[in-house]
N, C-alpha and C positions, 0 to 999 in steps of 0.2 A: 797502924798501917791499914789504909782503906783499899779494898779490892774493887775494881770497876769491871763489871761484866756486861755482856750484851743484854739488852732487854728485848725479848722475843715472845710474842703472843702472850704478854702479861707476865712472863716469867724471866728470872735472871738466869742466864746461861753463860758458861765460861767458853769463850772462843778458843779455838785450837791453834791459833797462831802464836807468834813470838811475844814474850812478855816485855813490857816497857815500864820504866819507873816514872813516877810523878814527883818532881822536886819543887819545894817551896822556894820562891825567890827571896824570901825574908832571911833564910839562913842556909839555903842549899841542902837542907835535910830531906831525905826521901819520906814522903808522906802518903804515898799510895802506889798502886801498880795496876796496870791494865794489860789487855792482850789484844793482839791484832786479829781481825776477822779474816779467815780464809774464804775463798769463793763458796765453799760448802756452808760455812757459817752465814754468809751474806744471803745465800739462796734461801736458807731457812727463815731468816728475818723477813725477806721480801715476800716469800710465799705466804707467810702468816699475815703480812700486811695486806696483800691482795685479797685474801679470803675474808678478812675482817671488813675491808672497804665495801664489799658488796652490800652488807647490811647497813653500814654507816651512811652510805650515800642515800639510802631509802629513809633514814631517820630525818624527820622534819627539822629544819634549821633552828626552830625554837627549842627543840629538845637537845640538839647539839649545843646550843648556847647555854643551856642549864649546866652542862658539864663545865663549860668555861667560866660560868659564874662561880661555881664551887672551887674551881682551880684558882681563880683570882683571890677568893677569900682565904684559902689555905696559904697562898704566898704572902699575903698581907699579915696573917697571924704568925707566920714563921720567918719573917723577913730577917730578923737578927741572926738566926741559925744559918740561913742560906747565905747571907752576906758574909758571915765568918768563913764559910767554905770558899766562897769566891775570892776573898781577900787572901786566904792562906795559899791557894794554888796559883793565883796569877799575880800577886804582889801588890795590888792596889789597896788603898786604905779602906777600913770598914765603912766610912761615910761614902766613899766612891762606890763601893760594892752595893750599898743600899740604893744609891741613886741609879745605878745600872738596873737593878731589879725593878725599881719603880717605873723606869722607862719601858721595860718589858711589859709591866702590868698595864701601862698606858696603851700599848699596842693590843693587848688582850681586850681592853675596854673598847677599842675600835672594832675588833673582831665581833664583840658582842653586839655592836650597833648594826651589823649587817642584817640581822633579822628584821630590822625596822626600816632599812633602806630599800629603794626601788631597784632590786637586782633582777627584776623581771618586769614585763609590761605588755599591755594589749591595747591596740587602737583600731578603730574601724577606718581603714585606709581608703575604702571605696564602698559603694552600696552593696551590703551583704558580704563584704570581704574584710577579714580581720588579719592583722599581722601581730605577732607576739614574739617576744624573746625570753629565753630562760637561761640562767647561768648554771652550768653544770660542772661537777668536779671532774678532774682529769683521771683520778685513780690513785696510784701510789706515787708520791712525790718525795723528794729528799732535800735535806739541808746539810751543808758542809761549812762548819763555823770555825773562827780563829780563837787564839788563846786569850786575847785581850778583853773580851766580853763573854765570859762563859755562860751567862744567863741572858743578857739583853739581845745579842745578835740571834741566837736561836729563837727567842721569843718575838723577833721581828717576823719570823716565818711560821712557827708552829700554830699559834692561835688562828691566824687567818686561813691557813691551809686546812686546818681541822674544821673550822666553822663552815667552810665551803663544801665539806663532804669528802675530803681526801683522807687517805692514810698517810702518815708521815714517818719517814726513816731519817734519823739524825746521826751524822757522823761528827762527834765533837773533836776539838783539837786534841792531839795526843799529848800536848803539854798541860792541858787543863780539863781532864775528863771527869773530875770528881763531882762537880756541880750537877752534871747530867743525872746522877743518881737521885738527887733531891727533886728535880723537876719531874722525872718519871714517877717517883713515889707520889708527888702531889697530884699528877694526872690520874694515877690509879685510884687514889682516895677520893678523887672527884667523880669517880664512876665512869671514866672513859672505857669503852669496851676493849677487851684484850685484843692486841694486834693492830689497833688503829694508830698507836704510837709505838715506835721502836727505836732502839739505839744500837748502832754497830760501831765498835771501836776499831782503831787502826790508823795507819799512816797513808802513804802515797798509794800503795797497792789497793787498799780498801777504797780510796777515792776513785781510782781508775775502774775498779770493778763496779762501783755504783754508777759511774758515767756510762759504762758499756752495757749495763744490765737492761734487757729489753722491756722489763715490766715497769721500770721507772719512767714516768712521763715528763717530769719537770725537776729541775735542780736549782736551788738557790745557793750561792757561794759568797763568802766574804773573806778576803785575805790580801796577799800582795798582788800587785799588777801582773807580775810574771806568771804566777800560778793561776790568777783569774783568767788570763788570756788562754792558757793551756786548758783550763776546765771548760771554758766556753767552746773552744775549738773541738775538743774531744766529745763533749756532750752533744754538740750540734751535729757532729758526724754521725752519731747514732740516733738522729732525728728527735732529740729531746728539746724541750723548751728550757733555755738556760738564761739565768741572770747572774752574772758574776761581777761582784764589786771588788775593785782593786785598791791600789794605794793612792797617796795624795802628796802634794806639796802645797799646802794652803798659804795664801798670802793675806796679810793685813796691810791696808793702806792707812798710814797715819798722817793726818793733816795738822797744821799748826794750831787750828782753832779747836782741836779736840779737848774734851773735858779731862782734866788731870786725873781725878779719882777714878772716873769710869774707865779711862785708858789704862791706868796702872794696874788695877785689879783685873780688868777684862783680859788684857794681853797676858799678864803673868799666869792667870788661871788657865788660859787657853793652851799655852805651850808646856805647862807643867802638869796639868790634870792627867791622871792615869799614867804619870811619869812620861808624858808625851807619846805614849804607846796607843794612839788612836788615830784614825784616819781623818778626824776633824780638828786635830791640834794645829795651832798656828806654827808655821815653820819659818816663814820669811816675813819680816816687817819692812815694808817699803816706806821709809821715812822721807816725806816730801817737803822740800823747802827751796825756794828760789830767791831768797834774799838773806842778808846777814841777820835781820831781825827774826825772820821765820826760822832760820837755822838755830838761833838761840832758844826759841820756844821749843823746837823739836828736841834739842839737847835736854831741856827741862823735862819733857815728857818721857824721853828715854831713861833719864835718871830716876824718874818715878817708877818705871817698870823694873829697873834694876833694884831699887830699894824694896819694892814689893816682893820680888823674887827672893831677895836675901832673907826675908822673914819666913819663908816656907820651910817648915821643919820636916825632915824625913821621918816617915813612920806615922806622922800625924796628919799633915796636909798633903804629903806626897809619898807614894809608895815606891816599890823596888822595881828594878829591871828584870824581865822575865828569866834571863839565863846569863851564865858567865860569858857565853859566846856573844850575846847581844851587847853586853856591857863592854867587852873588849872591842867590838866593832865601833861602838860610839866613842870610846876613848881615842881610837885611831882616827876617827873622822874629825874630832876636835883638834888633834895634833896637826892633821892635814890642813885644816882651815887656817891655823896659825902660819903654816908654811906658805899658804896661798896669800898671806897678807892681811888676814882679818885681825882685828883688835879684840883680844879676849878680855872683856870687861867684867865678866863673872864666870869663874872657873868652878865647876862642880865635881871635878875629878878626885878631890880629896875631901869628901864631905864628913861632917860629924855624924856618925852612925849611932842610932839608938840601941841601947842594950835591951835584950841580949842578942841582937841581930848583926853583930860585927862581921859575920861570915856571909852575909847576904850580898845581893847584887845592887849596889847603891851608886847612884850618880846624882849629884845635886843640880839645881837649875843652872844652866850654862847659857851665857849670852855673848854672841860674837857680833861686833860692830864693824862697819865699813867692809862688809863682805862683798867681794867682786861678783857681779851678776852671773858670770859663766862658771863659777867655781863649784866644787862638789857640794859645799855647804848651802849653796843657793839653789841647786837644781835637783839634788837627790833626796829621796825620802830617808831621813836618818832614823825616825821612829824612836825618839827619846826626848828628854826635856832640854832641847837645844833650840834657841831662837837665833836666827841669822838676820842681822839688820843691814839692809841695802839702802844707801843714801841716794835719793832721786831729786832732780831739780824740778820735775813737773809730774802732774797726774798722768799725762800721756806716756812719760818714760816708765812710770810704775805699771801702767796697763800693758805696755809692750813687754815688760819682764814677766808679768803674770800670764799674759796670753801666750807667751812662748813656751810655757811649761807643757810637758806632755800630759800632765794630769788636769783634772777639772772638777775637784770635789767641792771646795769652798773658797770663797773670798769674802773678806770683811773690810769695812771702812770705818774709821773713827773720825768723826767730824760733826760739827754743828750746822753744816750747810746742807740743806735738803736737796739742792740742785746737784751738788757733787755726789751725794749719796745715791741719787737716782741715776746719775751717769755711770757710776761704778756698777750698779745693779744691771744696767742696760748692756754695758760693754765688757764686764768681767766674764772670763771664760770659766764658768763654774755652774754646777747644778744647784748649789745652795749659796745664798748671799746673806751676809749679816751687816747691819748698820748699828755701830756701837755695841756689837755682840761678838765676842771672840770665838764662840763655838756655835755657829748658826744651824743647829739641828732643828728641823721643823717639828712642830707638835702635830699629833694626829688630828684630823685626817690628812693633813698635808704630808706628802710622802718624802722619804729619804732616798737620795740617789744623786750621783755626780754625772759628769760627762767625760768625753775623751777617754784617756787611758785609765780613768777611775771607774769605768763601767763598761762591761761587755754584755750586750743584750738590750732588750727593749723594756720600757717601764721602770718602775722603782720597786724597792724591796718592802716598803710599808705603805700605809695610807691607801687612798682610792686607786692609785696607779699600780698597786700590787695585785689587784683582783685578777687581772688578765694573765698573770704568771701562773696562778693556781687553778684557773677554771677556763672553760670554754663558754661561748655564747651561742646558743642554738636559736635559729629563727624559724618561726612556724607561720605559714599563711593558710587561712581557713575560709572555705565558702560552703554553705549548706543548701542554698536554694538559688535558682535562676532569678534574675531581676529583669523587669520589663525595660527599664531605662538603663541599659548596660553601658559600661565603659570598656576601655581596652582590657581591663582585668576581668570583665564579665564574660 
């Protein structure tokens, strides 16, 4: 049994709030416990963070980067151990857990590059007059993260915020708090000063207290759209800078000329990766055909996706669903789709479960064909390994379906036609677009973020567009002597 405590001023401290259990999706066994932070607990964490930030902001960015260099090396050396913890508490496979951590390390490497980027500048704008800008930290900032990526999502925020000179307070998901211990330990061994990084455990009350606390200057959040909107509104009311990423209903446009192998593997991996519990998973496949010959080709491509999905073994290539409640919700949604007229071409509700995990939360890949555009399966985020296929007669019809979604995280197109690909990139309503890629997550320094109800706030959570979330730009104009040939600035 692993005990999760708050991390305050470099020390582990037991919060005084209610205990909650951590359950592994693999077998529904209790593997840990944590405790909710009361306002008093949170005040102690934030006060220590504010005190530590005064010295941290005066530390040159090259010295801050040395801490992150050491942090990166520790994570790489201990990737197997950390991945095992991620896998056990959130249900994904060990390979997926390693990939998650590597993506977090990639963001750390971007944060390391900030010391070599032009994050300040000075130009002579008139005779004897100089303008300069400097990027400065905000102070104490916070991150509130979801269950599905216990390491990657917090590492979207922590390295960049720290590199810019802030102290960071992290509120992990109450479903997956165990990995936070390992990240805190790695930062401590990397010689990050005490108090610069903190952890406060808890649920809704802890989140609300963070959003209301006057010392917190900015908040990053990733979760469902309903909660993201609430976090944005509450944090903004207390004059905080807030970027809250919400849910998604990602569409893939499938054209008859698409490559068979690329499509089969790309689409299957997209909707089953992390058991479909990620905001970049394919949810709707718009299969486009306007002639019998094209429809025959589309049927072949769909059959390839089905065949590929059938090969996905639980526990090896796909993990478990986070909770019994989520599993029941998904099973109910599949039954509703059948009632709504969808054809169930692959049913994952009675999967072959690997031993000794028979008591876990398992749902195999599920594919629904001929889903009606306005049905639940077509418009709601199910957050599981379920792919809904909507048959379309034209690209215009597919775009109309995609554009009508309240979400705007990702859209992809599978085709060999560059003109069609560019058209989708131009007119798809999404912050991230893929061409023959099922999960179009940008690589650093290109930033991660959607539009519409997938994001509340400005900028993105990673890459170059994340800097304005965690820092201010100060402008300085200087003149030291009068000039004979003056201008309006003289």
